[in-house]
Phi, psi and omega in degrees: 000308176299323179292327175296316182290324175300315186294316182298312186293318178300314181291329174294321182294320176301322180289317181301312181302305172312304181306304186297324178290317178290334169305312179300309187293318179294323177300317179296309180299313184288329175292331173293318178296313176297321177294321181290315176302320178292322178289332173286330181290317184292326171298328185270342192291328176247132173241141178255129174257146177250120178245113173270148179260154183301332183273011175090348171281174181208156168245153180241148170220145181252143180234143170268130169274089182304322173303308180294318178300315180294321166301321178296315181291323172299316180288331175296312181301318179294322179295324179288315182295319179300313179295318172303321175299311185289326172296320174299312177305313173300320179295314185291324178296323176293322177299312186296319176302320183296315181298310189293315184297319183292332176298314177295323177299316174309309170311308179300321184293318176298328182265007182071021183258006192292336187284350174264003181246114181278125183296345179292336178301314175306316177292329173301313181300314183297320178291329176294318180296321176306316182289327179294312177299314176304320174302312180294318181293315176305310181294326180290322178294320180296322181295331174268319188284322185291315176293327181294319179290323180298324176293335173088026178276000000 
């Protein structure tokens, strides 16, 4: 029975790791896509019109494209909500990993095998999750800040 439980916990740990890695990769890719799309919206939100006169001089006027500005603001909001959700998902994944690992350690203690499981492994997992969250947060901030600067706000 313990062998079966050990296999199930190990499989859950493996699945959690795969899910969290996929989440981070998707978050990185989508943040880059969101940033590029919002930079394009920002670039088109303001347009300069040149009115040429017969004498060769010209006047300029700047106009706002409200449709592109609205798309910019919506995508900016989606980027923020998306990154908050990814960080929450990674936090839940870290909590799940801790609980599963604690269960394995208890099982190892009962069997006298805990001396073969280094507690530094758990701290390493926590560090990895902290790095994942920091990567997503930094990219999220960049995906919001760079288009805002690009817009000229």
